[in-house]
N, C-alpha and C positions, 0 to 999 in steps of 0.2 A: 824409498820407503812404501810399502802397497796402502793402499786407502784403507777405510774405516772397514769395509766389507769385503776386501780383499783377502787373500788365503796367508794364514801366519806364515806359510811354508817360507815367503822371499822376506819375512824380517833376518834381522841380522841377528844372528845365533840361531834361529830353528834349523831350517833345512827340511828335506822329505822326512827323513827320518823319526824326527822329535814332533815334524807335526801331527806324526801319526800316534803315538803316545800322545799328544795333546787334545786329540781328537775322543779319549780317552773320558778326561774331562769336560766333556761335551765342547772345547775351545778349535772354533775352524779357521774363523776370524780377528782382525787388528781388534776390532772391537769387543768380543767374546775375550778377548785377553785381558785388554783394558778393563772390564766388569767382573774379573776374576780378582775381585777383590782380596786384602790379605784377612789369615783368620788371625793373627795375632801381632805384636812387636815385641822385639829385642831390644828394651832399650839400654841403650851402653852410657845413656847421660849419666846414670847414677851407679858406676860398679862401687863396687865393696872391694876390702883390701881382702890379703887372702883370709888372715885370721877370723875376720866378720862373716866370712863368704858362710850361708846355710849349709849345713851340712844335707847330702843330698836330694838337692833341689836345686832347677837350672838356673843359675845365675850369670851373671858377668863378673870377671876379676879383674883389674888394672895391675900389672907385675912387667918387671923389666928382666928380659932373656940373659940368664948367668951363665948358662953353658949348655953343647949339644953333644948330645952323647952319639957314638958310629952306632947306626943298626945294626942288629944282631938279632939272628934266627933263633926262635923257641918255641916250646914244644907244640905239635903240632903242624911245625912248618912253616908257621906264620912268621914275617918279618916285625920287630919290634924297634919304634922310632921313640927316642927319650928326648925333653928337653927339661933342663930346669930353669926356675924364672922364681923370683923374687921382688918385695917391696919390704920397707922396713917392719912391717910385723911379723913376716914371715917367710918360707921355701914352700915354691907351688911346682908339683911335677907332673909332665906332660906327657901322655904317649898314646899312641898312634899304631893300628895293626893295621900291617900291610896297606900302607900309605907310606910309600919313600918321599914323595914330594909333599908332602903334610907342613916339614919346617923346614924346605929350602930356601925359603926368602924371608923367613926369620933372620935377624942380624944381631951378633950378641953385642950389650950394650944400649937395645933400643928397646922401650918400652911399649908393649901391645893391650892389648882386649878381649881375653879368652873366655870366650862363654860356652859352657856344659853343665855335667852335673857334679858338685863337689863331693868327692869321697876321702877317703883317708885318714889320719888321726890329727886331732887340733895341732899339733907342733910342726905336720909333714904334710897339709893338702894335694889332691891329685885331681886333676879332671883326664879323663880318656878319651880318646876323640874330638876335642874344642871345637870352635868353629874360631877362626882369629882374626882380627883386624886392627889396621894398624892405627892412629893417632888421627891423622889424615882421616880417615874414611870416616871414623867417627866425628871427624867437626865436621865433614861436607854433610854426612845424614847418619846422625844418631841414633835414629829408630830404624830398627832392620825386619822390614817385612817377612813373615813367617807365612805360604803360602798352602791350598790343600794339594798336597802333592800325588802321585803315582807311580807306579813302578819305573824306573827306569827314568823317571824326572821328578827329580829334588827340588824341592823349594830353592836351592839356591841357584838352579836353573832356569826359573821362573821368573825369579823377581829379575834376573840378567835380561830374558827378553821383556819382560815387563818394562825394564829400563829402557830398551831399544824401541818398545812401543810407544813410550811416554810423550812424545812431539804429536804424537797423533794425536792425542786428548782435547788439542784445541781447535778439532775438526766435530770431535762433538756437540749434534744438535742440542740444546736446552729444551727439554719439554714443561718446565713449569712455569706458568705466567710467573711476567717480575713479580705482579703486587703480591705474591706470594712468596719470592725471596725475599721483600723488602719488608713485609709484615713478620716473618720469623727470622731476617738477619741472616741468611743463609746464603753463601756462594754459588756463584756459577757452577753451569756443572763439569765444563773444564776443568777449571780450580780445582772441586772439591776429590775429579779423579785424581790429577795428579798429586792432592794433597794426600790420597789415603794411601798410594801406592809409595811417597818420597817425603813424608813428615818431617816437619823442622823441628817442632817438638811435637808432645801431647794431646795438646790444647789443639793446636791445626790438625791433627787425626781425628781431635775428638768431633771436633766441627765438621769436617769434611766427611765423617762417618753420620752425623746427626743426619744433614742434608739428603745423602742419598739412602738411606733408611726412608722417611718423610719422603721422597721421591717414589721409592718403590712401594710403600705403601699407599700412598696416592694413585699411582696407577694401577694397585690391585682393587682398592675399592671402586675406582671407576670402570673395571673389568669386569667387577660383581656387579655393579649397580646396569652397567649396560645389558650385559647377559640377560638381567633379571627383567628388566624391565621391558622390552619384549613382550609386548600382547598384555602387560599389566593394564591399559587402558579397555582392552578388548572386554568384549563379554562373558567369553570361555566358554564353557558347556555347562547351560542352563539346568540345573534340576529344583524341583520343588519338593518340599518336606518330606519325610516317611517315618512310621513306627519301624522300630527297628528289632523289636520286639520278637518278630517271625524269627528273623534268624539267630538273636540269642537263644530263642526257645531248642532250635534244631542242634544246639551245642550238648556233647555228652557231659559237660560238666559247665561251673560256672564262670565268667569272664573277671576277671578282679575289676578290681574300683579305677584303678589306672587305665585299664585297660577301655571300660567305659568311658572315662574320661577322654583321653586322647580321642576315641570313637566320633566322641557330641562334637571334638574342635574341628575336626576333619568334617563331617557330615554341616557343619557349620557352615563352613568356607565352602563347601560344593554350592550351595541354594544361594553364595554373592552372585552381584553381578562382575566380579573382579576375577579370572583364574588363582585357584589357590595354589600358595607353595609353601609347601610347608614340610619341618625335618622333624621325623619320627625318632627319637633316640631310645632305647632302651637295652639295659644289660643284658648278658648272654641268658637265655632262657626266659626274658621278659613276657614273651609273646607277642612281638611286632608282627608274626604273620598272620596272626587271626585279625589284630588291626585291620590288617590291610585288606583281608578278606571281609570284611565288614565293609571297608570302603568300595571295593568291587562291589559286592551286593549292592549298595545301595547305587550303585551308578547304571547296574544290570535292572533295577529296577525301572530307573529312569530313564532308559534306553540307551542308554550308552554302552561304549565296545570300553576295555580296559588292557593297561599292558606294564606287564611285572619283568623289568631289565636286571639278571643277575649276572654278577660275576663271572660264575664256571658254568659250566654245562651240568656237574656234580647236583650245583645249587639248583636251576633252574629244573632240571628233572625232577627233584625234591620236593620242590614249590609246586610244580603242574601235578604232582599225585595227591599231596596234600589241599591246594586248593580247590582240584575236582572232589575229594569227598566232602568238602565243606561247600558248594557254589554247583555243582549238577542239579542236586535235590532238587533246585531253584530253577532248572532248566539252562544255565548258564552253561554253555557250552566253551569247555578248558584246552585249547590247542598251544601246542609246544611248539618253537623253534628254536633249533640250533643246527649247530654249524656242521656238528658230526652224522646229520640225518639222511638218507639217501632222495636223490633227486625225486621220485616218485613222491614219498611221503611231504616233501617238500612243495612243488605243485597243490597237492592237496590243502595244506596248511595255508600257501600262499592265497588260493582259491577261498577259502574259507576265512581269512582276513579280510577282504577286501568286500564279500556280495555282504559282509556281516555278521554270516553263522557263528565264527568265533569270540563270543563275551568277552573274555579273557584270552592274552595272550600269551604265554613265558615264553623267556627266550633270553639267548645272551645276545653280543653283539651282532649276530645275524638279523637282529630285530631294527638293526640302524640302516641295512642295505637300501638301494634305492627301490628294489624292488618286490619291498612290501608298504604295501598300501592298508591302508584302515577306511572304514566303509564311514564309519565315525568316533572315533576316538575320544570319549571325554576324560579319561584319566590315566595320567601316565605314571609309575611307579618303580622308582628304582634302588635296588636294595644293596645293602651295603655298598654306600654311597661314594665313602672315599676312596674307592676302587675304580673309582669311571673320572675321566676329565667332566671338568664344567661343557661345554665343548658338546663331548656325548650325550650329556642328556639334555642340550639346546636340541641336537640333529632328533632326539625322543620327542620333544614337546613340538617341534616344526614338522611332526608326521600329519598335523591335524591344526585347526585354528584354535589356537591360545587353549589348550586341556588345561585340566589341572593336575599340579605338579606335588608329588608326594613322593620324600628323599627319605630311605632309612637306614639307619646306623646302629650296630651292637659296640662302636667304638664312641662310649663316655665321653661328652666333648663339656666342661664347664663353663655355665649358661650363658656368662659374660664373655668368654672366650667365641661360645658359636654364635653369639647375637655380632659379634665382630668379623667374625668368619665369613656370612651367611647372610651379610646385609641386612634386604628385608622381608628373609625367609622368615617366617614365623616357626618357633620349635615346640611340641607335645615332647613330653618325658614319659617313660614309661619308670616307674621308679620302685613296683613291685611285683614279687616274684609268687608266680602260680601256687596254689597249696599243695605242699606235699613235696614238694623239691628240696633233698638232701644235701645239706652241705657239703659240699667238696674238702677231703683233707687234703691240704698240701705239705709235702715234703722238701726238704734242701740236702743232697747228698753229694760227696766229690765222688769220682770216677773211681776209687780206692772200694767202693760199696757197690760198683756196681754188679760184684758176680753174687751177693748176697739178693741185692734188689732183682738178679732175675731166679733166685728161688723162688722170693715173692712173685712173680711173676707167673712160674709155672704153678705153683697153690691154685692161683687165682682162674688161670685155663683149666686147670686140674676141677674147680669147683663150677667152671664152664660157661666161664667170663671171657671178654675178649681186652685186647690190651694196643692202644698207639703208643710207636714210638716214634717223633720228631727228631728231626737233624735238619741245622741250616742249612744245609748245600750239598750240592748232587757229588759234586768230584772234590776230589782234593786240592786246594790252591798252596799251591809254593807259599804265595806268602802268610798265609795262614793254617798250616798245618797240625793247629790245635783242635781244629773244628772239626768235627766228626761228619765224614761225606758222606752222604744216604746208602750210596752203591758199596760203601766199603766196608760201612756198618753193616750195612745186612749183610753180603757174607761173612765177614770175618768176626763179629760180634751175635748176632741175633740170631743166625742161623747154627753159629758153633753153641751159644749157651743154651739153647732150646732145640734141640737136634731133632726132636720125634715132635715138634708143636708144626701148624701149617703156618706158615707166612709169607707172609709178597710184600714185596718193594712199590710205590708209588712216587710220581713226582713227576711235576711242571714239563717235562720235555718228552713225557709218552705220548702217545698221540690220541686224541678226545676217545676214543672205541675203547684201548685198551685199559685209560683209567677207568671209565663207565663202567668194565667188565669185572675189575679190579674192585673199586667202589662197592659194584652189585654183593659179588661171593663175600664181601668183609661185612655188608648187613643183613645178609642173609644167614651168616652163620658158619660159612665155609671154611673162613681163618680164621685164624685164632689170634693172630700178632699182625700188625698192617704199621712196616715202617716206613714214614714216608717226610717228604717236608711239608711246609708250610700250606700245602695244595688243599689240607686238609681246616686248615683253620676254620672258614666259613662254612656252613650249609649241610655237614654231615650230621645225620641225626640216626647214631646208634646205641639204644636203649641198652643195649648188653653189653656194650663198652665199660667197663668201670676202672682203668688203667691208663692214664698218659702219661706217659716220659718223656721229657724234654730233656733232651743232649744240647751240652755247652750252650745253656740260659742265659747266660751272661752276654749273648750276642741278641736278644731279642729285647725290644721295649718292654716293659710291665704291661701296658693294654694288651699287647701282642700274647704274651705268654695266657693273660686272663682269658684272652678269645681261646686261645688253646686249650686251655682247662674247661671251659665252658663244656666242650666236644663231650665230655664223658658226668654223669651224674645225671642221665637221661631216664632213668630207670628207676626200678624199685630198689635195685641191693647199693650198698655202701659203695663209694664212688673216690679216687684217691688220684693227684700231680704229683708226679716224682719230678724234682727238677732237679738237673745234675751239672756242677760244674765245679772245675780245676782252680778259675782263677782267683788270685792271692787277695785283689786289689777288695781294699775294705769297705769302699763305697760299694763295688757289687756284692760282697757278700749281706751288706745292710740290706741294698735293694730286693734280693731274693727271698731274706726272712722276714721282710714289710711286706709281700706274695703273700707268704704262709701264715700271718697272722691277718690278711684280710681278705673279703666276701665281695665286697662294696665295689663295683667300677667306676662308681665317681672317687671314691678315693684313690684306686688305683692311677687313673687316669690323672688327676690332680698331684700326685706323684711324679708320677714318670711327667708329667710336662714340667713341671718346677727343677726338678732335677735331669732330666737327659733332654727336653725341647722338642718343638713338633714334629723333627724329622724322626726321632726314634718312637715320641708317641704315637704316630699314625703306621710306624713302621715301613717297612721297602717300599709296601704297595704306596703307590698315585694315591692322593686322597683327594684328588680333583682339584685342587691350585697350583699355581704354576710354582715353579721352581723358584726362589728365592735368592738373591747373588748375597744380603747383608742384613737385611732385616729378621728379625726374630719374632715370630707372634704371640712368644711367652712373655721376655723380657720389652717388648715394644707394645704394649698396651693401651701406653698412654698416647704416644706417638698415634699409634693407630685410631684412638678415638678422632684426634685432630684429624687427620688425614681421610675420615669417613664424613665428618663434619664437612670440609672443603670438597669432598669430590661431589656430593650433596646438593652444597650452594653453586659449583660450574655447570652440574646437569640442568637444574632449573633455567639456569641463563641458555645453555649448549646442550640440549638431551641427546643428539647423536655426535656432540662434538662435531659437528659440521664448519662451523665458523676460520675460517684461513689462520688465523692465531693459535689453534686448537690441534693443526694441523700434524706437530711435531707429537701431542700427548696422546691423540688418535695412534699413531706410527706403533709408540711405544708400549699401547696398549695391547694393541697386534702383537705386538714383538713379545711379549712378556706370557701374555695366556698361548703362544703358540706351544710353552710346556706343559700347559695344560690340560692336550686332548690323550695321553696315552692311558693305555686300561692294563692293569693285571691280568 
């Protein structure tokens, strides 16, 4: 048995080939495998009779084998294996295609448990490709764990490997203080991990899961508090109160009440003797950038530099241009710093940042490198904060002595969840849209109407407008052939159905310079159609674009679809968003119809959270939090509140987890937050 941090390659049943497949799941060590918890269980303790088994539902049926038919070849060259089983209520046909060994170990006259989707008729039920377990297997382990799998690594194989690793669970250190285990009647870590993988009852599985959820949320909250407490007691960048009217008067339009209110909350923070830690939330088009501009102006008038971190080069360049228009009339020099710059441009920018001539630095992760040295950074702003890891925000803040931090997000988070997620971060909400913004019509169609839709797109282009078409993947995936690969879609569909229009392709695998050139062409009206992945989800402001088409819309969370929809409707013309999906699932259809009738981003976020969970809510992009193995930030909010309170109390006694008895806790915080540093 390899040690906890040893490679799973040397674990019985794994080997080099399966070790590579486990890597796709982020599993490289025995510890990783033990912490890869089951998603659900198949409960064999309460089997159905043949007739009582619910139709077209995965369930377990207990029946006795009556006969085994000889294998026979059927249409398509497939080999069919069939077995007839029965109980006192009726008969059950069991079928396997191209699985000659499936029925080999079944004995006539013996009783087994068959799990699968029941079909057939009321008097003659059938299950295709059932999972089979003997009575002895069920007696030993009535709950069969089902794991998140990947290509070539099914749940059953993972379960066998976990079984080999389970003895190592005894070596898992327990990070939770003993008084917490006693207070909340929780089992030790090693016992909980064994029980979640091989429970003897549903009650034991529930107790193990409850303990592991608490631990994960407790460590999450400790990490968030520790990261945010650094510098909390320091003075920050001291600023004095100023009248914002000169800035407001310079605008060509009147700011909304929400923008004024949020700005007042931010400037009040800037004048306190502790650094600001504030989240600015606002729906698509609510004007977060203007609030950021007001805060930057305020910092500049107080003699401090500001930095704005954006997730993409396209967005960074757009912010730099927009903010230069607002701030340079006041003498604030706006300097751009992105990865695609020439060496000479970069040297000039770095010098201006270091000697203080750059009043505002706008950039991508290039701003986080060691070569970037600020003269007096007072305000750090992170745009689209869910795309940055917690550590990356920490690196930006670490470039000065406790600067003020403002993080912005166009992904609306219900306030109660936001307060729990972001610990002691204050929250400002922009809940008004600027006047004059027209509502965006949203339609849901199937692929059968695609050709008609292209006729509509052609008319829009003829009228002088532009179109986005978004696909969820770059290349065809064998496992997901239904997804519209953006390259293939561009060649076979868009160019074929709009042969005389100017069309180009944008995706994340292009070089930054190529992306910038294509985006610039689209912004300047040199392209009619932009076929793209979600790289255009944030930061693209093209007032002339009036149609957003989203292929395979079921692949996106509602909040992501809402973000994409917000890329149009930025000009004077009527705009629309067209969702295309051939998915027959009723819940998918209901979700897409919901978006067609809802423009409120907070309502969209609530629906996404309730129906799909935080993974889909935040989209595939990193949302700045570590990857959680077992806890659900939506379903487990009560536990999250308790964990947050316990974490606060512990840190009042040991602010840096420096005491010897908290060494394991400190290590677990480090381990959990190692997953939080990625950036999209």
